[in-house]
N, C-alpha and C positions, 0 to 999 in steps of 0.2 A: 466343824458343824455343817451338816448337810440337811437340806430340806427341798421340797418340791415348790417351785415358784407357782403361786396361785393368784387369781384375781381377787382384789379386795371387794367386799360387799359394801353397799351404802352404809350399813351400820358400822363396819370397821373403819371406813373413811371418816365417819362422824366421830368415832372414838379417837382416831388419830389426831384430827384437827382441833378437837375440843379438850383433849386431855394431855396430848404429848407435844404437838407442834407449838413452837414458841417463836415469835417474831424476833426475839433477841438473838436467835441463832442465825439470822440472815447474814450473809457475808457483806463486808464493806463495799465490795464492788457493785452491790445492789443498793444498799441503803444510802450510800454517799451520793449516788446519781439517780435515786428513785424518781424525782420529778421529771427526768428526761427519758424515762423508760416506758415502752409500751408493754402492757400485760395482757395475756390471753388466758382464757379458761376453757377447759373441756368439762362440762358438767355431767355428761352421760356416757362417755366412752366413744363418742362418734368423731372426736377430733376437736381441735381448738377453734370452734366457730364463734366464740364470744371474744372478739378481739377489740383493739383500739381502746383499751382501758388505761386510764392514767390516774395516778394517785399523788397527792401533794405530801402525804405523810405516811409513815409506816403504820400508824394506827388505822388509817383509812383502808389500807391494803389488808390489814389483819381482820378488820370487821367483815370484809367481803369474804375472805377465805374461811373464817370460822363460821359465818352464816351459811355458806353454800356447801362446805365440805366437798370441794370439786373432785372430779375424777383425775384431773391433771391441771397444773398451773405452769405457765410459761412467762418468760420475760424476754425482751428484745436484747440483742447484742449491740444494737445501734442506740445512740443517744439522739434525741430530737428536741428542738425547742418546743414543738407542739406534738407530743407523742400520741395524743388522742386522735390525731389525724395523720400521723407519720409524716409531718412536714418540718422543713428546715433541718435537714440532717446535719449533725455536728461531727460525729465520729462513730466508730464501731470497734468493738473488741475483735481481736484476731483469734479465731476459734478453730478447733479441730475436733471432729466427732468420730469416735471409734466405737462402733456397734459390734458387740460380740457375736450377734447373729449373722453378721455379714462378713466376718473375717474370711478371706480366701485361704488362709493358712491357720489351722488350729489343731490342737492335739486331741480334742475330744471327738465324740461321735454323735453329737446332738442332732436331732431331727431339724429340718429347716424351720426357722423361726423360733427355735428353742435356745435356751442358754443354760449353762451349768457353771459350777465353781471353777472348772478347768478353763473354759473359754473366756470367762471373766478375767482370770489371771492372765491369759494370753493378751486380752485387750489392754490390760493395765501395762503390760510390758511394752506394747506398741506406744501407748501414751507417754510412758517414761522415756522412751527412746526419742520421741519428738521433743519433749521438754529439754533433754540434754542438748540437742541440736539448737534449739531456740536460745538456750543460755550460752552455749559455747560459741556459736557462730554469729548470733545476732546481738548478744549482750543484753538480752531481755531479762528483767528481774521480777516483774509483777505477773508471775505465772501461777495459775491455779489448776489443780487437778480435781475434777468433779466426777464422782461416781453417779451415773445417770439412771441406774436401775437395770439396764441391760448393756452397759458399756461405760465409756468414760468420755468426758469432755475436757479438752485442754483450753483454757481461756487466758488470754493475755490482755492486760489493761495498761501497758506502757504507752505513753503518749505517742511515740513514733510509730508504734505498731497500730494504734487505733486510727491514725490518720493516713496510713499507707493505702495506696490504690492498687498496688501490684500484687494482689493476693494470690492470683493463679501461679505466678512464678515462685512465690514464697512456698506455696503448697508443694510444687514440684521439687523444690530444693529440700524442704524438711522431710518429705516422705521418701526421697530417693527415687523419683519417678523418671529419671533419665540416666543413661549410662554416661559416666564422666569420661572425658578424653584421656585423662591419666588416672587410672584406678588407684594409684599408690601415693598420691600427694598426701603430705602429712596433715594439712589442715584444709579447710574449705569444703566445697561440695563433695569432693572425693571421700572425705572422712564421714560425712553425713550419709552418703550412699552406702559405704561399706558397713556402717553401723546398722542401717535398716535392712540391708540385704542379708547380713549375717544373722540377724534375728529371725527373719522369715525362712532362710535356707536351713537353719538349725531345726526347724519344725516340719519340713516337708519330707516325704518319702520319695516322691517322683515328681517330675516337672515335665510339662508338655513342651516338646521341641519338634523340629522338623523330623517327620517320619514317625510321629506318635509320642506317647509318654515314655519317659525313660527314668529308671532309678538312678539317682545321682550317686555315682561312686565317689568314695573318699569325701563324703559330705562333711564329716567332722573336721577333716584336715583342711578342706577349702574354707570352712568357717574360721578356723584358727588363722589361716593365712590372711584372710580379709581383715581380721582384727590386729594381726601383728605386722602386716604390710611386707610379707616375705615374697617379693616378686619372683625370685629365682625358684623357690619351692613350688609356687603356683604353676610356673611354666613347665616344671618337671612332671606334675601330676595331671594336667589337663591340656589338651591341644588347643591352639589358638581359636579355631573355628568353633569348637565345642564350648569354649569359654564365652565367646561372643554370643552364641545362641542361648546359653544359660543365663547370662546377664540380661539379655533382651527379655527373656521370660520373667526374670526376677523383678524388673522394673514394673511390669504389669501387676504382679502380686503386691509390690510395695505401694503402688498407687491405690489399689483396691482395698488396702487395709484401713484406709481413712476415707470418710465421705467428703470428697472434694467440693461438692455443691455447697456444703455447709460453710466451708472456709471462704468461698468466693461470694456467697450471698450475704450482703451486709444487712439485709432486712430479715434475716433468719431470727426465729425465736427459739429459745432453748428452755428445757425444764428448769424451773426455779429451784435452786438449792434449798433444802429443807422440805420441799413438797413431796408428796407421795406419788410414786409411779404405781398406779392402782392395778395395772395389768399384771404386775409381778409382785405386788405388795412389798416394795422396797423403797427406802427413803433416798431421794436425791441428795447426796452428801458431799460437802467440801472435804477433801482428804487432806488432813494435816500431816500425818506420818505416811509419806508416799510408799515406803518400802513395806511397812508392817500392816497397812490397812487390809482388812478382810471384810468384804461387804456382808457376808453371811453372819458375821459377828457384830460389825459396827454400823450397819445400815438396815437392820431388821427392826420393824416397828414393834412396840410393846404388845400389840394385840396378837402377834404371832408368838412372841416370847412368853407372854403371860395371858393365854386365851381366856376370855370370859364368855358366858352365855348371854345372848341378847333376848 
C-alpha cells in the first residue's frame, strides 16, 4: 500500500475524533497513570502551546479531545504529583525517539523533511535494535514500540528504568555511541555496539573518513564479521587504522540515528498514542506485532481509506 502523506484538514480531524477515535484504545501506561501526567494540545498546527493540562479521569480527557478535535495531542513521559504545574516529580519513562526524517543512514531518496514507506521501515529497524539491547542487556520487560507518524518511539515503564538518573550513559550504551575497547566480547556493550553498527553499515554506500568520503569495500563481509565475531577474518580484510577510522565514523551515525535530547529530557512530551499526527494524516499507534506492523496498512485513518465529501 502506497500513498502520499498529506496534512489533515479540520474537517478530517473532526471526523477522526468523533467517529473513529476511542478512549478505550489508550494504552495502559497512559490510563493507569493518567492523574500524574501532563497533557498538551496543538489546536492549529503551530505547536503544543496549550500545556499544563491535567485530567482526573479518562472521560475528562475524552471530552476535551472530542470537543476540540486538536491538530496534535501530547502527554508527558514524566509523572508528577501536580502535573498541572509540573511539580513534585516522581518518575519518568525511559524513551527513545527515532524520526525517519532525521536518520543519517537510510535507503530511500526522500527530500529533506519528507518520509516514505522505506525510511519508515528503516526507522523501525533502529527501534527494534534498541529494544533488543534493552531486553538483553538491561533485563527490561515493559517495553512499548509506538509508531509516531513519522517514525517510532520506544517507551519503557519498568520501575528501575523510570527512576534512573543516568540517562545519557544509557543512551550511549543502547545506541552504540562509543567504540568499545574490545570489539569482540560476547556480551555487554560490545555486543550492543556491533548490533547497531552492523545495522547502519549494511545501509551505507560510503562513509566520511580522513581524506574524504570512501566507498566501504567488503561492506557485506564486515557486517557479517561484526555479527559473527570473527576477529581473524576482520583483521584479514581491513587494516587496523582503517578499521579504527571506520568505527569512529560509525559511532557518529549510530548516535545520530536516535534523538538523544528526547532520552535525556525527563520533561519531554510525546505524541499521545491513538492521537492523529495531522501533518501526515497518520495515527500514533501502539505496535503489538513488532515484526509485521505496516503503518500504511495499520495506522491509516478511515477518512483516507474511505474518503467522504464534506
